[in-house]
Backbone as a chain_set.jsonl record, in Angstrom:
{"seq": "MNAMAKVPRHEFVLLELRPYAYADMPLPSGFDKTISQPFIVAVMTDLLDLRPTDTVLEIGTGLGYQTAILAELAQHVYSMEIIEELAAQAKQRLALTGSYQHRHQDRQRLPWVALNTRRSTRCLSRRLLN", "coords": {"N": [[-28.235, -3.871, 14.682], [-29.064, -0.568, 14.456], [-27.884, 1.437, 12.98], [-26.451, 0.057, 10.955], [-28.541, -0.895, 9.497], [-29.556, 1.426, 8.385], [-27.714, 2.316, 6.591], [-27.022, 2.017, 3.228], [-25.351, -0.656, 2.081], [-24.93, -1.495, -0.51], [-24.384, 0.76, -1.977], [-21.758, 1.287, -1.373], [-20.119, -0.602, -2.486], [-18.286, -1.947, -5.323], [-19.712, -1.541, -8.563], [-20.094, -3.904, -10.092], [-20.245, -5.76, -8.12], [-22.413, -5.529, -6.654], [-24.617, -7.351, -6.474], [-23.606, -8.985, -4.473], [-23.475, -7.519, -2.215], [-24.79, -7.58, 0.325], [-23.964, -9.928, 1.36], [-22.333, -11.838, 3.856], [-19.376, -11.268, 3.684], [-16.09, -10.229, 2.963], [-15.434, -7.811, 0.366], [-13.778, -7.108, -2.742], [-12.471, -3.839, -3.206], [-10.793, -2.451, -4.861], [-7.442, -1.56, -5.606], [-5.991, -3.525, -4.317], [-7.414, -3.77, -1.869], [-10.155, -4.349, 0.528], [-13.635, -4.142, 1.22], [-14.831, -4.513, 4.392], [-16.452, -7.348, 5.762], [-19.953, -7.397, 6.618], [-20.365, -8.455, 9.332], [-17.926, -8.032, 10.701], [-17.723, -5.339, 10.498], [-19.844, -4.608, 12.138], [-18.989, -5.698, 14.644], [-16.514, -4.308, 15.079], [-17.618, -1.721, 15.306], [-19.321, -1.978, 17.413], [-17.53, -2.436, 19.468], [-16.396, 0.046, 19.82], [-18.252, 1.464, 21.288], [-19.839, 3.778, 21.067], [-21.123, 7.131, 21.716], [-23.735, 9.53, 21.041], [-22.535, 12.082, 21.084], [-19.888, 11.754, 20.575], [-16.651, 11.856, 19.052], [-14.9, 10.665, 16.351], [-11.852, 9.277, 15.001], [-11.146, 7.943, 11.996], [-9.068, 5.595, 10.434], [-8.195, 4.762, 7.209], [-10.286, 5.0, 5.113], [-11.308, 3.726, 2.849], [-13.89, 2.764, 0.714], [-15.734, 3.951, 2.155], [-17.845, 2.839, 3.617], [-17.727, 1.922, 6.428], [-17.267, 4.405, 7.543], [-19.737, 5.718, 6.976], [-21.396, 4.275, 8.597], [-20.256, 4.832, 11.129], [-20.784, 7.576, 11.091], [-23.532, 7.606, 11.556], [-23.698, 7.14, 14.242], [-21.949, 8.806, 15.784], [-21.156, 12.2, 16.748], [-19.185, 13.573, 15.266], [-17.03, 12.53, 12.644], [-13.967, 11.909, 11.576], [-12.113, 10.998, 8.857], [-9.477, 9.278, 7.336], [-7.863, 8.567, 4.328], [-5.207, 7.226, 2.494], [-4.888, 6.516, -0.156], [-5.599, 8.201, -2.909], [-7.489, 7.85, -5.119], [-9.412, 6.099, -3.828], [-10.18, 7.633, -1.708], [-11.419, 9.701, -3.103], [-13.57, 8.32, -4.296], [-14.851, 7.457, -2.014], [-15.693, 9.911, -0.927], [-17.54, 10.809, -2.889], [-19.509, 8.656, -2.775], [-20.287, 8.723, 0.07], [-21.356, 11.285, 0.024], [-23.583, 10.955, -1.646], [-25.17, 9.277, -0.143], [-25.802, 10.962, 1.895], [-24.152, 11.041, 4.068], [-21.856, 12.576, 4.374], [-20.159, 15.506, 4.884], [-18.095, 17.942, 3.853], [-15.427, 19.323, 5.451], [-12.787, 21.662, 6.067], [-9.989, 20.708, 7.956], [-7.692, 21.911, 10.136], [-4.252, 21.024, 10.941], [-4.012, 20.647, 13.645], [-4.279, 19.091, 16.98], [-6.843, 16.741, 17.132], [-9.999, 16.351, 18.664], [-10.726, 13.513, 19.233], [-12.587, 10.769, 20.545], [-12.56, 8.073, 20.055], [-10.836, 5.674, 18.049], [-10.718, 4.246, 15.069], [-9.504, 1.65, 13.148], [-8.451, -0.379, 10.53], [-6.107, -1.427, 10.491], [-3.152, -2.938, 12.006], [-2.488, -1.682, 15.287], [0.161, -1.573, 15.936], [1.351, -0.562, 13.755], [0.834, 2.093, 13.738], [1.776, 5.478, 14.171], [3.495, 6.706, 17.067], [3.136, 9.339, 17.677], [0.612, 9.908, 16.623], [-0.927, 8.346, 18.268], [-0.661, 9.565, 20.711]], "CA": [[-27.792, -2.586, 14.795], [-29.861, 0.291, 13.649], [-27.054, 2.215, 12.058], [-26.115, -0.698, 9.711], [-29.828, -1.015, 8.706], [-29.77, 2.717, 7.653], [-26.636, 2.528, 5.585], [-27.166, 1.058, 2.159], [-24.111, -1.218, 1.796], [-24.679, -1.685, -1.85], [-23.847, 1.975, -2.509], [-20.38, 1.365, -1.044], [-19.308, -1.583, -3.171], [-18.093, -1.69, -6.737], [-21.013, -1.793, -9.248], [-20.3, -5.276, -10.55], [-20.293, -6.593, -6.914], [-23.681, -5.187, -5.957], [-25.433, -8.543, -6.122], [-23.09, -9.551, -3.269], [-23.315, -6.416, -1.191], [-25.313, -7.948, 1.673], [-23.419, -11.169, 1.784], [-21.387, -11.709, 5.021], [-18.078, -11.631, 3.286], [-15.385, -9.057, 2.387], [-15.53, -7.681, -1.098], [-12.761, -6.255, -3.318], [-12.745, -2.429, -3.34], [-9.784, -1.903, -5.675], [-6.139, -1.233, -5.014], [-5.743, -4.673, -3.428], [-8.089, -3.534, -0.648], [-11.471, -4.989, 0.552], [-14.621, -3.654, 2.229], [-14.904, -5.518, 5.401], [-17.814, -8.08, 5.807], [-20.849, -6.783, 7.679], [-20.241, -8.991, 10.729], [-16.743, -7.442, 11.133], [-18.008, -3.963, 10.639], [-20.608, -4.709, 13.33], [-18.171, -5.964, 15.851], [-15.664, -3.176, 15.283], [-18.438, -0.543, 15.578], [-19.845, -2.136, 18.767], [-16.506, -2.306, 20.408], [-16.149, 1.481, 20.042], [-19.183, 1.875, 22.29], [-19.973, 5.307, 20.758], [-22.294, 7.979, 22.197], [-24.011, 10.484, 20.067], [-21.662, 13.24, 21.347], [-18.456, 11.384, 20.428], [-15.838, 12.248, 17.862], [-14.059, 9.408, 15.995], [-10.887, 9.278, 13.855], [-11.066, 6.611, 11.337], [-7.816, 5.554, 9.568], [-8.495, 3.85, 6.229], [-11.721, 5.204, 4.685], [-11.645, 2.816, 1.81], [-15.047, 3.239, -0.009], [-16.654, 4.74, 3.066], [-18.902, 2.061, 4.293], [-17.588, 2.108, 7.836], [-17.397, 5.838, 7.816], [-21.169, 6.049, 7.058], [-21.899, 3.652, 9.938], [-19.777, 5.702, 12.272], [-21.492, 8.94, 11.094], [-24.814, 7.446, 12.102], [-23.566, 6.985, 15.677], [-21.112, 9.783, 16.417], [-21.388, 13.513, 16.267], [-18.156, 13.917, 14.25], [-16.12, 11.413, 12.107], [-12.786, 12.297, 10.722], [-11.653, 9.796, 8.243], [-8.271, 9.458, 6.507], [-7.436, 7.656, 3.391], [-3.96, 7.638, 1.776], [-5.02, 6.188, -1.642], [-6.417, 9.23, -3.498], [-8.655, 7.381, -5.803], [-10.375, 5.496, -2.878], [-10.681, 8.81, -1.014], [-12.276, 10.406, -3.965], [-14.795, 7.537, -4.534], [-15.56, 7.575, -0.756], [-16.407, 11.238, -0.821], [-18.826, 10.684, -3.727], [-20.432, 7.675, -2.122], [-20.783, 9.405, 1.202], [-22.295, 12.412, -0.382], [-24.862, 10.23, -2.288], [-25.984, 8.808, 0.93], [-26.077, 12.012, 2.941], [-23.289, 10.753, 5.291], [-20.684, 13.323, 4.159], [-20.112, 16.929, 4.847], [-16.712, 18.307, 3.766], [-14.855, 20.452, 6.295], [-11.398, 21.723, 6.166], [-9.567, 20.624, 9.321], [-6.236, 22.185, 10.209], [-3.509, 19.75, 11.494], [-3.937, 20.67, 15.165], [-4.759, 17.892, 17.625], [-8.21, 16.578, 16.99], [-10.546, 15.943, 20.002], [-11.502, 12.295, 19.112], [-12.674, 9.823, 21.77], [-12.418, 6.711, 19.401], [-9.995, 5.547, 16.947], [-11.143, 3.046, 14.339], [-8.469, 1.385, 12.069], [-8.419, -1.776, 10.088], [-4.584, -1.874, 10.448], [-2.616, -3.134, 13.3], [-2.067, -0.489, 15.945], [1.558, -1.613, 15.975], [1.832, 0.202, 12.573], [0.466, 3.413, 13.927], [2.765, 6.415, 14.794], [3.253, 7.119, 18.447], [2.576, 10.732, 17.569], [-0.865, 9.813, 16.37], [-1.653, 7.834, 19.469], [-0.502, 10.466, 21.933]], "C": [[-28.436, -1.624, 13.883], [-29.033, 1.067, 12.53], [-26.709, 1.441, 10.787], [-27.409, -0.822, 8.866], [-30.106, 0.31, 7.878], [-28.865, 2.94, 6.515], [-26.824, 1.505, 4.434], [-25.799, 0.566, 1.686], [-23.849, -1.33, 0.307], [-24.198, -0.412, -2.54], [-22.35, 2.151, -2.257], [-19.516, 0.224, -1.709], [-19.261, -1.328, -4.691], [-19.444, -2.235, -7.456], [-21.167, -3.198, -9.628], [-20.407, -6.258, -9.363], [-21.599, -6.297, -6.153], [-24.591, -6.345, -5.602], [-24.968, -9.215, -4.828], [-23.001, -8.658, -2.085], [-23.658, -6.777, 0.252], [-24.904, -9.325, 2.166], [-22.42, -10.943, 2.91], [-20.063, -12.049, 4.578], [-17.386, -10.316, 2.802], [-15.47, -9.037, 0.902], [-14.381, -6.786, -1.569], [-13.211, -4.851, -3.465], [-11.781, -1.667, -4.291], [-8.534, -1.639, -4.988], [-5.676, -2.269, -4.048], [-6.245, -4.56, -2.025], [-9.499, -4.145, -0.658], [-12.328, -4.09, 1.483], [-14.897, -4.801, 3.146], [-16.424, -6.054, 5.333], [-18.564, -7.411, 6.862], [-20.65, -7.146, 9.106], [-19.08, -8.236, 11.365], [-16.918, -5.999, 11.434], [-18.956, -3.745, 12.039], [-19.831, -4.706, 14.571], [-17.268, -4.72, 16.094], [-16.418, -1.919, 15.784], [-18.937, -0.744, 17.069], [-18.846, -2.055, 19.706], [-16.049, -0.803, 20.749], [-17.113, 2.093, 21.118], [-19.406, 3.391, 22.29], [-21.181, 5.828, 21.401], [-22.506, 9.026, 21.084], [-23.208, 11.745, 20.013], [-20.257, 12.964, 21.024], [-17.842, 11.933, 19.095], [-14.821, 11.074, 17.567], [-13.08, 9.782, 14.857], [-10.832, 7.897, 13.322], [-9.852, 6.655, 10.427], [-8.073, 4.424, 8.539], [-9.923, 3.873, 5.83], [-12.174, 4.149, 3.717], [-12.724, 3.433, 0.974], [-16.036, 3.956, 0.876], [-17.743, 4.094, 3.719], [-18.87, 2.27, 5.833], [-17.741, 3.497, 8.232], [-18.95, 6.233, 7.905], [-21.745, 5.478, 8.186], [-21.57, 4.485, 11.072], [-20.469, 7.087, 12.311], [-22.938, 8.855, 11.482], [-24.816, 7.47, 13.759], [-22.846, 8.083, 16.403], [-21.476, 11.153, 15.914], [-20.445, 13.926, 15.212], [-17.395, 12.705, 13.942], [-15.176, 12.081, 11.272], [-12.27, 11.068, 10.193], [-10.549, 10.194, 7.202], [-8.066, 8.347, 5.581], [-6.295, 8.053, 2.534], [-4.071, 7.373, 0.207], [-6.102, 7.294, -2.205], [-7.635, 8.872, -4.168], [-9.725, 6.759, -4.926], [-10.95, 6.72, -2.116], [-11.675, 9.606, -1.899], [-13.668, 9.607, -4.194], [-15.538, 7.499, -3.212], [-16.325, 8.797, -0.59], [-17.588, 11.262, -1.6], [-19.868, 9.796, -3.13], [-21.046, 8.22, -0.846], [-21.765, 10.479, 1.006], [-23.599, 11.98, -0.869], [-25.728, 9.763, -1.148], [-26.246, 9.725, 2.027], [-25.171, 11.851, 4.184], [-22.031, 11.693, 5.295], [-20.929, 14.76, 4.206], [-18.535, 17.331, 4.844], [-16.316, 19.583, 4.676], [-13.399, 20.467, 6.208], [-10.912, 21.552, 7.62], [-8.017, 20.973, 9.31], [-5.53, 20.965, 10.98], [-3.253, 19.871, 12.955], [-4.562, 19.316, 15.621], [-6.304, 17.862, 17.456], [-8.852, 16.07, 18.28], [-11.345, 14.624, 19.739], [-11.42, 11.457, 20.403], [-12.536, 8.391, 21.275], [-11.564, 6.744, 18.238], [-10.341, 4.121, 16.369], [-10.157, 2.846, 13.225], [-8.628, -0.099, 11.78], [-6.957, -2.295, 9.999], [-4.124, -2.069, 11.856], [-2.205, -1.868, 13.963], [-0.5, -0.486, 16.088], [2.204, -0.708, 14.777], [1.533, 1.723, 12.668], [1.571, 4.242, 14.556], [2.363, 6.638, 16.256], [2.733, 8.48, 18.624], [1.178, 10.769, 17.449], [-1.518, 9.368, 17.576], [-1.561, 8.694, 20.717], [-1.473, 11.639, 21.868]], "O": [[-28.393, -1.793, 12.665], [-29.457, 1.273, 11.393], [-26.665, 2.008, 9.695], [-27.339, -0.849, 7.637], [-30.781, 0.291, 6.849], [-29.187, 3.664, 5.573], [-26.788, 0.294, 4.654], [-25.127, 1.291, 0.952], [-22.697, -1.272, -0.123], [-23.635, -0.511, -3.631], [-21.724, 3.039, -2.836], [-18.31, 0.149, -1.476], [-20.081, -0.598, -5.247], [-20.116, -3.168, -7.016], [-22.276, -3.721, -9.521], [-20.632, -7.451, -9.571], [-21.798, -6.835, -5.064], [-25.256, -6.334, -4.566], [-25.737, -9.903, -4.157], [-22.478, -9.051, -1.042], [-22.997, -6.392, 1.217], [-25.378, -9.83, 3.184], [-21.72, -9.93, 2.906], [-19.554, -13.076, 5.028], [-18.053, -9.414, 2.295], [-15.564, -10.074, 0.244], [-14.035, -5.818, -0.892], [-14.364, -4.675, -3.86], [-11.907, -0.461, -4.504], [-8.571, -1.492, -3.767], [-5.029, -1.945, -3.052], [-5.671, -5.121, -1.092], [-10.014, -4.44, -1.736], [-11.826, -3.404, 2.374], [-15.165, -5.923, 2.714], [-17.385, -5.385, 4.954], [-18.02, -6.918, 7.851], [-20.742, -6.304, 9.999], [-19.226, -7.814, 12.512], [-16.399, -5.461, 12.411], [-18.762, -2.833, 12.843], [-19.976, -3.846, 15.439], [-17.271, -4.158, 17.189], [-15.89, -1.158, 16.594], [-18.96, 0.205, 17.852], [-19.159, -1.617, 20.813], [-15.44, -0.51, 21.778], [-16.798, 3.101, 21.75], [-19.213, 4.122, 23.262], [-22.155, 5.11, 21.624], [-21.6, 9.349, 20.316], [-23.197, 12.423, 18.986], [-19.432, 13.864, 21.175], [-18.541, 12.395, 18.193], [-14.054, 10.623, 18.417], [-13.428, 10.487, 13.909], [-10.549, 6.897, 13.982], [-9.632, 7.643, 9.727], [-8.162, 3.259, 8.926], [-10.696, 2.96, 6.121], [-13.327, 3.719, 3.766], [-12.534, 4.563, 0.523], [-17.041, 4.495, 0.412], [-18.552, 4.764, 4.361], [-19.842, 2.725, 6.437], [-18.353, 3.745, 9.27], [-19.361, 6.974, 8.797], [-22.595, 6.128, 8.796], [-22.416, 4.834, 11.895], [-20.7, 7.671, 13.37], [-23.562, 9.888, 11.723], [-25.807, 7.777, 14.42], [-23.12, 8.284, 17.586], [-22.024, 11.302, 14.822], [-20.871, 14.61, 14.281], [-17.113, 11.901, 14.83], [-15.545, 12.773, 10.323], [-11.992, 10.134, 10.946], [-10.623, 11.14, 6.417], [-8.092, 7.2, 6.027], [-6.349, 9.099, 1.887], [-3.368, 8.003, -0.583], [-7.302, 7.215, -1.942], [-8.703, 9.428, -3.913], [-10.901, 6.888, -5.267], [-12.164, 6.777, -1.922], [-12.676, 10.116, -1.395], [-14.739, 10.21, -4.264], [-16.769, 7.507, -3.234], [-17.48, 8.773, -0.165], [-18.629, 11.689, -1.101], [-21.025, 10.196, -3.004], [-22.268, 8.169, -0.708], [-22.8, 10.597, 1.661], [-24.629, 12.57, -0.544], [-26.952, 9.868, -1.23], [-26.857, 9.342, 3.025], [-25.419, 12.466, 5.221], [-21.213, 11.564, 6.206], [-21.885, 15.222, 3.582], [-17.823, 17.03, 5.802], [-16.868, 20.678, 4.572], [-12.771, 19.41, 6.264], [-11.44, 22.259, 8.478], [-7.22, 20.39, 8.575], [-6.173, 20.079, 11.542], [-2.332, 19.234, 13.466], [-5.204, 18.571, 14.881], [-6.964, 18.886, 17.631], [-8.159, 15.326, 18.974], [-12.548, 14.61, 20.0], [-10.451, 11.431, 21.163], [-12.397, 7.516, 22.13], [-11.54, 7.723, 17.491], [-10.272, 3.075, 17.013], [-9.961, 3.752, 12.414], [-8.895, -0.923, 12.655], [-6.66, -3.39, 9.522], [-4.634, -1.448, 12.789], [-1.617, -1.011, 13.304], [0.067, 0.575, 16.347], [3.338, -0.23, 14.83], [1.925, 2.507, 11.804], [2.267, 3.726, 15.431], [1.197, 6.741, 16.636], [1.997, 8.78, 19.564], [0.526, 11.583, 18.103], [-2.563, 9.902, 17.947], [-2.333, 8.526, 21.661], [-1.49, 12.477, 22.77]]}, "num_chains": 1, "name": "protein.A"}
């Protein structure tokens, strides 16, 4: 997948784990969370079947690796992270790789065509899915 080849995964892992950045295994990202292994990122991304004009809502930004991959494939990516420290780190990492542009978005319904989450959809609010 070209998008994965463009995104430097080592920029999205903790500094002490950079030697393992390209190993096909999940890596700790802090706060009892992990960055998904490359194979899983590839499968999740492929299943979205994105087009260049698509808009994606990602829930669970983490350190931003999947967000950067999605940004290579879709026109707009909105990503939400509830852990403030991870959100701040993701913003910095995405800015360094050129994958991030900050925009204020009001809370109106967003026009996404794909939803990417690493949580069970059983945990998502009906309001969010409608």
